[in-house]
N, CA, C and O of each residue as an XYZ file, in Angstrom:
724
protein
N      26.149     -2.767    -48.233
C      27.586     -2.617    -48.325
C      28.104     -1.665    -47.252
O      29.113     -1.944    -46.603
N      27.415     -0.545    -47.067
C      27.826      0.427    -46.061
C      27.749     -0.201    -44.669
O      28.589      0.067    -43.811
N      26.734     -1.035    -44.457
C      26.585     -1.698    -43.163
C      27.791     -2.604    -42.893
O      28.281     -2.639    -41.764
N      28.281     -3.339    -43.898
C      29.431     -4.213    -43.723
C      30.693     -3.413    -43.404
O      31.499     -3.813    -42.564
N      30.850     -2.295    -44.074
C      31.997     -1.436    -43.811
C      31.934     -0.911    -42.378
O      32.945     -0.883    -41.677
N      30.743     -0.495    -41.946
C      30.569      0.012    -40.590
C      30.886     -1.081    -39.561
O      31.552     -0.820    -38.559
N      30.412     -2.291    -39.811
C      30.689     -3.406    -38.901
C      32.191     -3.699    -38.876
O      32.762     -3.934    -37.812
N      32.821     -3.686    -40.039
C      34.256     -3.928    -40.127
C      35.034     -2.866    -39.342
O      35.938     -3.200    -38.576
N      34.693     -1.621    -39.526
C      35.381     -0.543    -38.831
C      35.171     -0.615    -37.327
O      36.112     -0.389    -36.567
N      33.976     -0.921    -36.887
C      33.708     -1.082    -35.456
C      34.519     -2.245    -34.886
O      35.078     -2.133    -33.795
N      34.587     -3.352    -35.613
C      35.365     -4.512    -35.163
C      36.840     -4.158    -35.058
O      37.515     -4.529    -34.097
N      37.325     -3.440    -36.049
C      38.726     -3.027    -36.049
C      39.016     -2.131    -34.854
O      40.048     -2.285    -34.200
N      38.132     -1.212    -34.568
C      38.300     -0.309    -33.434
C      38.308     -1.082    -32.115
O      39.131     -0.806    -31.242
N      37.402     -2.045    -31.966
C      37.353     -2.836    -30.732
C      38.614     -3.674    -30.575
O      39.134     -3.803    -29.467
N      39.110     -4.241    -31.664
C      40.329     -5.058    -31.588
C      41.523     -4.198    -31.192
O      42.338     -4.615    -30.370
N      41.635     -3.002    -31.768
C      42.776     -2.156    -31.426
C      42.692     -1.707    -29.978
O      43.723     -1.581    -29.316
N      41.502     -1.464    -29.474
C      41.330     -1.087    -28.076
C      41.722     -2.242    -27.156
O      42.393     -2.029    -26.146
N      41.315     -3.444    -27.495
C      41.663     -4.623    -26.707
C      43.157     -4.860    -26.735
O      43.747     -5.192    -25.707
N      43.791     -4.693    -27.908
C      45.235     -4.860    -28.027
C      45.956     -3.841    -27.160
O      46.903     -4.190    -26.456
N      45.524     -2.594    -27.199
C      46.161     -1.541    -26.403
C      46.038     -1.858    -24.913
O      46.995     -1.669    -24.162
N      44.876     -2.336    -24.479
C      44.695     -2.687    -23.075
C      45.608     -3.831    -22.665
O      46.163     -3.817    -21.566
N      45.772     -4.831    -23.543
C      46.626     -5.962    -23.190
C      48.091     -5.542    -23.158
O      48.840     -5.996    -22.293
N      48.513     -4.684    -24.084
C      49.888     -4.180    -24.059
C      50.124     -3.404    -22.775
O      51.174     -3.546    -22.147
N      49.164     -2.589    -22.381
C      49.293     -1.786    -21.179
C      49.438     -2.662    -19.946
O      50.336     -2.436    -19.135
N      48.577     -3.653    -19.788
C      48.636     -4.486    -18.584
C      49.901     -5.331    -18.558
O      50.510     -5.490    -17.500
N      50.306     -5.873    -19.696
C      51.529     -6.683    -19.742
C      52.741     -5.813    -19.464
O      53.612     -6.195    -18.683
N      52.808     -4.636    -20.098
C      53.990     -3.801    -19.917
C      54.079     -3.246    -18.500
O      55.183     -3.104    -17.974
N      52.957     -2.930    -17.869
C      53.004     -2.456    -16.484
C      53.483     -3.555    -15.547
O      54.271     -3.300    -14.637
N      53.009     -4.773    -15.767
C      53.468     -5.899    -14.953
C      54.957     -6.145    -15.133
O      55.683     -6.346    -14.159
N      55.405     -6.128    -16.375
C      56.829     -6.326    -16.655
C      57.655     -5.183    -16.070
O      58.736     -5.406    -15.524
N      57.147     -3.975    -16.184
C      57.851     -2.809    -15.658
C      58.034     -2.922    -14.142
O      59.131     -2.694    -13.632
N      56.977     -3.268    -13.432
C      57.093     -3.381    -11.971
C      58.034     -4.524    -11.579
O      58.793     -4.402    -10.618
N      57.986     -5.627    -12.318
C      58.874     -6.754    -12.026
C      60.333     -6.361    -12.200
O      61.164     -6.654    -11.341
N      60.646     -5.701    -13.304
C      62.034     -5.323    -13.579
C      62.507     -4.241    -12.605
O      63.648     -4.289    -12.144
N      61.658     -3.277    -12.289
C      62.034     -2.251    -11.310
C      62.383     -2.888     -9.970
O      63.409     -2.560     -9.374
N      61.537     -3.792     -9.497
C      61.799     -4.445     -8.215
C      63.046     -5.316     -8.277
O      63.847     -5.327     -7.342
N      63.212     -6.046     -9.379
C      64.396     -6.897     -9.494
C      65.669     -6.064     -9.466
O      66.659     -6.448     -8.843
N      65.638     -4.920    -10.144
C      66.812     -4.035    -10.149
C      67.132     -3.580     -8.729
O      68.293     -3.594     -8.317
N      66.118     -3.181     -7.987
C      66.341     -2.696     -6.630
C      66.791     -3.815     -5.687
O      67.552     -3.567     -4.752
N      66.328     -5.029     -5.925
C      66.750     -6.162     -5.089
C      68.246     -6.435     -5.223
O      68.874     -6.923     -4.283
N      68.814     -6.128     -6.376
C      70.251     -6.343     -6.594
C      71.115     -5.423     -5.731
O      72.303     -5.683     -5.540
N      70.528     -4.364     -5.217
C      71.317     -3.399     -4.445
C      71.845     -4.001     -3.150
O      72.849     -3.527     -2.617
N      71.196     -5.024     -2.642
C      71.703     -5.696     -1.438
C      73.053     -6.344     -1.745
O      73.996     -6.232     -0.961
N      73.138     -7.025     -2.894
C      74.400     -7.657     -3.298
C      75.481     -6.615     -3.552
O      76.631     -6.783     -3.145
N      75.096     -5.532     -4.232
C      76.061     -4.476     -4.542
C      76.594     -3.872     -3.244
O      77.801     -3.684     -3.092
N      75.699     -3.571     -2.316
C      76.118     -2.987     -1.037
C      77.044     -3.938     -0.277
O      78.042     -3.510      0.302
N      76.710     -5.223     -0.283
C      77.538     -6.206      0.426
C      78.940     -6.273     -0.180
O      79.933     -6.326      0.546
N      79.018     -6.270     -1.499
C      80.326     -6.303     -2.154
C      81.129     -5.045     -1.816
O      82.313     -5.122     -1.489
N      80.473     -3.891     -1.900
C      81.174     -2.634     -1.621
C      81.617     -2.566     -0.165
O      82.682     -2.024      0.132
N      80.820     -3.104      0.737
C      81.203     -3.125      2.143
C      82.419     -4.037      2.349
O      83.385     -3.664      3.017
N      82.354     -5.210      1.776
C      83.438     -6.187      1.928
C      84.763     -5.663      1.380
O      85.827     -5.922      1.942
N      84.681     -4.920      0.275
C      85.891     -4.436     -0.397
C      86.177     -2.963     -0.122
O      87.035     -2.361     -0.768
N      85.459     -2.386      0.836
C      85.670     -0.991      1.263
C      85.606     -0.014      0.088
O      86.456      0.864     -0.058
N      84.583     -0.187     -0.741
C      84.375      0.704     -1.882
C      83.280      1.717     -1.557
O      82.349      1.409     -0.812
N      83.387      2.915     -2.109
C      82.330      3.900     -1.866
C      81.054      3.535     -2.625
O      81.095      2.853     -3.649
N      79.930      4.001     -2.102
C      78.648      3.783     -2.779
C      78.609      4.597     -4.079
O      78.221      4.092     -5.132
N      79.012      5.847     -3.981
C      78.991      6.733     -5.155
C      80.181      6.446     -6.059
O      81.313      6.299     -5.597
N      79.902      6.369     -7.359
C      80.930      6.146     -8.372
C      80.546      6.990     -9.586
O      79.829      6.527    -10.473
N      81.028      8.229     -9.615
C      80.610      9.185    -10.635
C      80.997      8.758    -12.048
O      80.254      9.002    -12.999
N      82.149      8.127    -12.185
C      82.560      7.653    -13.509
C      81.590      6.582    -13.996
O      81.175      6.594    -15.155
N      81.236      5.676    -13.126
C      80.274      4.617    -13.463
C      78.921      5.221    -13.844
O      78.289      4.784    -14.805
N      78.487      6.218    -13.090
C      77.205      6.862    -13.374
C      77.201      7.493    -14.771
O      76.210      7.386    -15.494
N      78.284      8.138    -15.148
C      78.363      8.747    -16.481
C      78.272      7.675    -17.573
O      77.635      7.887    -18.604
N      78.904      6.538    -17.343
C      78.814      5.428    -18.296
C      77.379      4.903    -18.399
O      76.908      4.572    -19.488
N      76.693      4.831    -17.260
C      75.305      4.359    -17.248
C      74.416      5.332    -18.022
O      73.548      4.907    -18.785
N      74.628      6.631    -17.829
C      73.847      7.634    -18.568
C      74.072      7.500    -20.075
O      73.120      7.544    -20.853
N      75.332      7.337    -20.485
C      75.641      7.215    -21.912
C      74.983      5.974    -22.508
O      74.422      6.027    -23.603
N      75.053      4.863    -21.788
C      74.421      3.623    -22.248
C      72.902      3.790    -22.340
O      72.282      3.330    -23.298
N      72.314      4.440    -21.355
C      70.857      4.639    -21.343
C      70.418      5.528    -22.502
O      69.402      5.250    -23.140
N      71.160      6.582    -22.782
C      70.823      7.456    -23.914
C      70.862      6.669    -25.222
O      69.980      6.809    -26.070
N      71.886      5.847    -25.371
C      72.017      5.040    -26.588
C      70.857      4.055    -26.721
O      70.263      3.929    -27.792
N      70.537      3.361    -25.630
C      69.431      2.400    -25.654
C      68.098      3.098    -25.916
O      67.255      2.587    -26.653
N      67.920      4.254    -25.314
C      66.683      5.009    -25.518
C      66.529      5.371    -26.995
O      65.465      5.178    -27.582
N      67.580      5.887    -27.575
C      67.543      6.269    -28.991
C      67.259      5.056    -29.872
O      66.462      5.136    -30.807
N      67.910      3.936    -29.575
C      67.715      2.707    -30.354
C      66.299      2.147    -30.230
O      65.845      1.392    -31.090
N      65.608      2.520    -29.160
C      64.256      2.000    -28.920
C      63.169      3.044    -29.109
O      62.047      2.871    -28.634
N      63.497      4.121    -29.800
C      62.486      5.100    -30.165
C      62.087      6.080    -29.080
O      61.038      6.718    -29.167
N      62.920      6.202    -28.059
C      62.635      7.167    -26.990
C      63.500      8.409    -27.175
O      64.576      8.356    -27.770
N      63.011      9.513    -26.657
C      63.810     10.729    -26.599
C      64.955     10.456    -25.625
O      64.710     10.267    -24.434
N      66.197     10.431    -26.105
C      67.299     10.053    -25.214
C      67.476     10.989    -24.027
O      67.958     10.564    -22.977
N      67.098     12.247    -24.174
C      67.237     13.186    -23.060
C      66.169     12.971    -21.998
O      66.378     13.297    -20.829
N      65.032     12.426    -22.393
C      63.955     12.218    -21.425
C      64.209     11.015    -20.522
O      63.565     10.877    -19.482
N      65.132     10.153    -20.903
C      65.408      8.966    -20.087
C      66.367      9.287    -18.941
O      66.398      8.571    -17.941
N      67.146     10.356    -19.080
C      68.173     10.674    -18.089
C      67.600     10.918    -16.688
O      68.133     10.364    -15.726
N      66.534     11.722    -16.525
C      65.988     11.883    -15.161
C      65.509     10.559    -14.561
O      65.627     10.341    -13.355
N      64.974      9.687    -15.397
C      64.513      8.384    -14.906
C      65.694      7.542    -14.432
O      65.660      6.985    -13.335
N      66.726      7.450    -15.247
C      67.908      6.669    -14.869
C      68.568      7.277    -13.631
O      69.017      6.555    -12.741
N      68.622      8.598    -13.582
C      69.188      9.276    -12.419
C      68.402      8.933    -11.155
O      68.992      8.670    -10.107
N      67.086      8.936    -11.252
C      66.265      8.610    -10.080
C      66.465      7.148     -9.659
O      66.458      6.837     -8.468
N      66.642      6.257    -10.635
C      66.927      4.855    -10.308
C      68.257      4.728     -9.567
O      68.370      3.995     -8.585
N      69.259      5.458    -10.058
C      70.573      5.386     -9.410
C      70.530      5.984     -8.010
O      71.155      5.453     -7.092
N      69.802      7.082     -7.835
C      69.693      7.689     -6.502
C      68.962      6.749     -5.536
O      69.379      6.588     -4.389
N      67.890      6.142     -5.996
C      67.172      5.179     -5.151
C      68.071      3.982     -4.836
O      68.073      3.479     -3.712
N      68.825      3.535     -5.826
C      69.737      2.400     -5.627
C      70.799      2.725     -4.588
O      71.107      1.900     -3.727
N      71.360      3.929     -4.669
C      72.371      4.334     -3.688
C      71.751      4.460     -2.298
O      72.374      4.083     -1.305
N      70.547      4.981     -2.221
C      69.872      5.097     -0.920
C      69.666      3.721     -0.294
O      69.868      3.544      0.907
N      69.268      2.757     -1.104
C      69.092      1.389     -0.608
C      70.425      0.843     -0.095
O      70.485      0.237      0.975
N      71.486      1.062     -0.862
C      72.807      0.574     -0.443
C      73.229      1.199      0.890
O      73.731      0.502      1.772
N      73.026      2.504      1.034
C      73.370      3.172      2.297
C      72.557      2.597      3.458
O      73.075      2.434      4.563
N      71.296      2.295      3.207
C      70.457      1.731      4.271
C      70.937      0.340      4.680
O      70.944      0.005      5.864
N      71.338     -0.465      3.700
C      71.900     -1.783      4.046
C      73.193     -1.625      4.846
O      73.395     -2.313      5.847
N      74.062     -0.722      4.406
C      75.317     -0.516      5.142
C      75.042     -0.114      6.592
O      75.699     -0.605      7.510
N      74.086      0.766      6.791
C      73.734      1.189      8.149
C      73.232      0.002      8.976
O      73.581     -0.131     10.149
N      72.423     -0.850      8.370
C      71.919     -2.042      9.080
C      73.061     -2.973      9.456
O      73.115     -3.477     10.577
N      73.970     -3.199      8.520
C      75.060     -4.140      8.760
C      76.083     -3.589      9.751
O      76.750     -4.360     10.442
N      76.212     -2.286      9.827
C      77.155     -1.702     10.786
C      76.639     -1.835     12.215
O      77.428     -1.895     13.158
N      75.332     -1.880     12.377
C      74.753     -1.974     13.728
C      74.265     -3.370     14.060
O      73.822     -3.618     15.181
N      74.337     -4.275     13.118
C      73.857     -5.639     13.335
C      74.772     -6.630     12.641
O      75.920     -6.320     12.324
N      74.256     -7.815     12.412
C      75.089     -8.832     11.755
C      75.394     -8.443     10.300
O      74.558     -7.888      9.587
N      76.618     -8.759      9.902
C      77.023     -8.504      8.520
C      76.350     -9.520      7.608
O      75.819    -10.526      8.079
N      76.372     -9.258      6.299
C      75.714    -10.181      5.362
C      76.307    -11.582      5.460
O      77.521    -11.762      5.558
N      75.423    -12.557      5.432
C      75.869    -13.953      5.538
C      75.543    -14.746      4.281
O      75.647    -15.973      4.273
N      75.150    -14.052      3.223
C      74.817    -14.721      1.965
C      76.012    -14.649      1.021
O      76.900    -13.819      1.219
N      76.050    -15.500      0.001
C      77.141    -15.434     -0.975
C      77.080    -14.097     -1.725
O      76.016    -13.679     -2.184
N      78.220    -13.444     -1.840
C      78.273    -12.119     -2.457
C      78.785    -12.244     -3.888
O      79.874    -12.760     -4.138
N      77.971    -11.758     -4.816
C      78.360    -11.737     -6.234
C      79.459    -10.695     -6.445
O      79.570     -9.736     -5.682
N      80.256    -10.890     -7.472
C      81.231     -9.857     -7.809
C      80.479     -8.634     -8.335
O      79.355     -8.739     -8.826
N      81.109     -7.502     -8.222
C      80.490     -6.268     -8.677
C      80.256     -6.301    -10.183
O      79.258     -5.766    -10.665
N      81.156     -6.918    -10.921
C      80.984     -6.977    -12.381
C      79.766     -7.816    -12.766
O      79.064     -7.481    -13.720
N      79.508     -8.891    -12.043
C      78.324     -9.720    -12.313
C      77.055     -8.938    -11.998
O      76.103     -8.943    -12.778
N      77.047     -8.271    -10.855
C      75.864     -7.472    -10.485
C      75.633     -6.342    -11.473
O      74.499     -6.083    -11.875
N      76.707     -5.673    -11.862
C      76.558     -4.557    -12.807
C      76.078     -5.027    -14.171
O      75.300     -4.336    -14.829
N      76.534     -6.185    -14.594
C      76.064     -6.727    -15.870
C      74.557     -6.982    -15.805
O      73.831     -6.671    -16.749
N      74.096     -7.541    -14.704
C      72.658     -7.792    -14.547
C      71.870     -6.479    -14.470
O      70.783     -6.376    -15.037
N      72.408     -5.491    -13.780
C      71.755     -4.179    -13.707
C      71.657     -3.566    -15.101
O      70.623     -3.003    -15.459
N      72.716     -3.670    -15.880
C      72.707     -3.140    -17.251
C      71.632     -3.840    -18.083
O      70.921     -3.190    -18.849
N      71.510     -5.152    -17.936
C      70.467     -5.893    -18.654
C      69.082     -5.418    -18.232
O      68.198     -5.236    -19.069
N      68.900     -5.219    -16.944
C      67.599     -4.755    -16.445
C      67.295     -3.340    -16.917
O      66.156     -3.033    -17.271
N      68.309     -2.475    -16.925
C      68.102     -1.113    -17.431
C      67.689     -1.147    -18.900
O      66.799     -0.402    -19.312
N      68.326     -2.003    -19.687
C      67.951     -2.132    -21.097
C      66.526     -2.666    -21.242
O      65.780     -2.219    -22.113
N      66.153     -3.616    -20.393
C      64.773     -4.116    -20.412
C      63.791     -3.011    -20.058
O      62.722     -2.909    -20.661
N      64.150     -2.182    -19.082
C      63.275     -1.068    -18.700
C      63.040     -0.129    -19.875
O      61.911      0.297    -20.120
N      64.100      0.190    -20.595
C      63.974      1.086    -21.747
C      63.048      0.471    -22.796
O      62.191      1.163    -23.346
N      63.211     -0.802    -23.071
C      62.360     -1.488    -24.058
C      60.905     -1.498    -23.595
O      60.002     -1.190    -24.373
N      60.680     -1.847    -22.348
C      59.313     -1.912    -21.814
C      58.653     -0.538    -21.851
O      57.498     -0.406    -22.256
N      59.387      0.470    -21.432
C      58.844      1.830    -21.432
C      58.523      2.273    -22.850
O      57.477      2.875    -23.095
N      59.412      1.979    -23.777
C      59.174      2.350    -25.173
C      57.916      1.680    -25.712
O      57.087      2.330    -26.348
N      57.771      0.375    -25.457
C      56.583     -0.338    -25.919
C      55.322      0.220    -25.275
O      54.293      0.364    -25.935
N      55.402      0.532    -23.990
C      54.236      1.066    -23.282
C      53.834      2.426    -23.830
O      52.646      2.706    -23.993
N      54.815      3.270    -24.114
C      54.516      4.617    -24.602
C      53.971      4.620    -26.029
O      53.445      5.635    -26.484
N      54.090      3.502    -26.737
C      53.482      3.404    -28.071
C      51.959      3.492    -27.995
O      51.312      3.916    -28.953
N      51.390      3.096    -26.867
C      49.932      3.136    -26.724
C      49.462      4.323    -25.897
O      48.266      4.471    -25.647
N      50.386      5.164    -25.474
C      50.009      6.369    -24.741
C      50.844      6.572    -23.493
O      51.569      5.682    -23.047
N      50.722      7.763    -22.947
C      51.469      8.127    -21.737
C      50.954      7.344    -20.541
O      49.853      6.793    -20.566
N      51.760      7.304    -19.505
C      51.343      6.666    -18.262
C      50.223      7.485    -17.636
O      50.327      8.705    -17.510
N      49.168      6.814    -17.251
C      48.024      7.493    -16.626
C      48.233      7.573    -15.112
O      49.146      6.957    -14.562
N      47.386      8.328    -14.470
C      47.408      8.403    -13.008
C      47.169      7.011    -12.414
O      47.820      6.620    -11.445
N      46.231      6.273    -13.007
C      45.931      4.918    -12.523
C      47.149      4.004    -12.675
O      47.421      3.178    -11.804
N      47.879      4.154    -13.786
C      49.103      3.368    -13.986
C      50.094      3.637    -12.858
O      50.688      2.717    -12.295
N      50.256      4.919    -12.543
C      51.223      5.298    -11.507
C      50.791      4.803    -10.124
O      51.627      4.386     -9.322
N      49.505      4.849     -9.851
C      48.991      4.330     -8.574
C      49.274      2.831     -8.489
O      49.719      2.334     -7.455
N      49.014      2.120     -9.580
C      49.257      0.677     -9.604
C      50.747      0.375     -9.434
O      51.121     -0.498     -8.651
N      51.597      1.101    -10.171
C      53.042      0.882    -10.067
C      53.535      1.163     -8.643
O      54.370      0.428     -8.117
N      53.021      2.218     -8.029
C      53.419      2.560     -6.655
C      53.097      1.392     -5.716
O      53.894      1.062     -4.838
N      51.957      0.786     -5.900
C      51.553     -0.331     -5.037
C      52.429     -1.564     -5.260
O      52.613     -2.365     -4.344
N      52.967     -1.720     -6.464
C      53.774     -2.889     -6.790
C      55.257     -2.713     -6.477
O      55.981     -3.693     -6.305
N      55.698     -1.481     -6.404
C      57.115     -1.155     -6.229
C      57.452     -1.284     -4.748
O      57.199     -0.362     -3.972
N      58.023     -2.421     -4.350
C      58.119     -2.707     -2.915
C      59.403     -3.415     -2.499
O      59.377     -4.256     -1.601
N      60.503     -3.094     -3.124
C      61.771     -3.718     -2.746
C      62.172     -3.288     -1.333
O      61.860     -2.172     -0.916
N      62.855     -4.157     -0.602
C      63.301     -3.792      0.744
C      64.216     -2.558      0.721
O      64.997     -2.363     -0.210
N      64.102     -1.746      1.750
C      64.894     -0.529      1.942
C      64.613      0.560      0.907
O      65.396      1.497      0.753
N      63.517      0.432      0.217
C      63.058      1.459     -0.723
C      61.958      2.237     -0.009
O      60.963      1.649      0.416
N      62.123      3.549      0.129
C      61.095      4.289      0.867
C      60.167      5.051     -0.083
O      60.389      5.080     -1.293
N      59.146      5.653      0.474
C      58.121      6.343     -0.324
C      58.715      7.484     -1.149
O      58.298      7.715     -2.283
N      59.670      8.181     -0.589
C      60.304      9.281     -1.311
C      61.051      8.756     -2.544
O      60.979      9.350     -3.620
N      61.770      7.633     -2.375
C      62.468      7.009     -3.504
C      61.474      6.634     -4.598
O      61.699      6.902     -5.778
N      60.385      6.015     -4.191
C      59.360      5.570     -5.143
C      58.758      6.766     -5.867
O      58.594      6.736     -7.087
N      58.433      7.804     -5.135
C      57.851      9.005     -5.748
C      58.794      9.610     -6.781
O      58.364     10.001     -7.866
N      60.083      9.685     -6.442
C      61.057     10.266     -7.367
C      61.176      9.431     -8.644
O      61.220      9.979     -9.745
N      61.227      8.111     -8.493
C      61.343      7.230     -9.665
C      60.106      7.355    -10.553
O      60.224      7.474    -11.772
N      58.933      7.328     -9.948
C      57.707      7.395    -10.744
C      57.510      8.771    -11.377
O      56.999      8.867    -12.493
N      57.906      9.828    -10.685
C      57.818     11.171    -11.275
C      58.728     11.264    -12.495
O      58.341     11.822    -13.522
N      59.927     10.723    -12.384
C      60.856     10.743    -13.517
C      60.366      9.835    -14.645
O      60.539     10.161    -15.819
N      59.764      8.710    -14.303
C      59.198      7.819    -15.319
C      58.146      8.545    -16.145
O      58.070      8.365    -17.360
N      57.343      9.357    -15.491
C      56.270     10.062    -16.200
C      56.808     11.092    -17.194
O      56.062     11.576    -18.045
N      58.081     11.427    -17.095
C      58.699     12.404    -18.006
C      59.291     11.769    -19.265
O      59.620     12.473    -20.220
N      59.426     10.454    -19.270
C      60.013      9.767    -20.433
C      59.060      9.888    -21.615
O      57.853      9.694    -21.475
N      59.611     10.210    -22.773
C      58.820     10.433    -23.992
C      59.391      9.650    -25.163
O      60.577      9.323    -25.203
N      58.523      9.364    -26.104
C      58.963      8.774    -27.377
C      59.637      9.879    -28.187
O      59.312     11.058    -28.044
N      60.575      9.482    -29.032
C      61.247     10.448    -29.916
C      60.263     10.945    -30.958
O      59.336     10.232    -31.342
N      60.459     12.121    -31.394
C      59.560     12.710    -32.409
C      60.139     12.534    -33.782
O      59.534     12.961    -34.766
């Protein structure tokens, strides 16, 4: 009888370890995909702002994004205050990308692709931010991000006009996100 219990417990332990590994690999892949997709949208945002002579920085919009992120974090079991540095780093990287596109277009050909309205782009960014919060929350259920996770994410995070400093800031802020207690 004791042998059966021992076998059962060992099997249970192996299954939970396998489940945790699969959650980790799936969530890291999803996280890198959503991060890159969010950054790719900055080309459209920059093009719209250039066409309509709008500034890159929009402090009122940023405050709304922070409030939405705190709410989503709380709803998904994250410490709402720990998400703010991450969202801030995403917005700073996004603005840097937009400035880089503007600089390119001022010295070369202007964008020749169809430009989405700012409201459409912002709606998609909001959806991606909400997905990021969900993915991060699910990932943190199995433990904090490891050094290996961050190395892998760094290698995958490769949107155009995103530099190493931007990536470092985003990943450093990501490592600070915590589950609520």
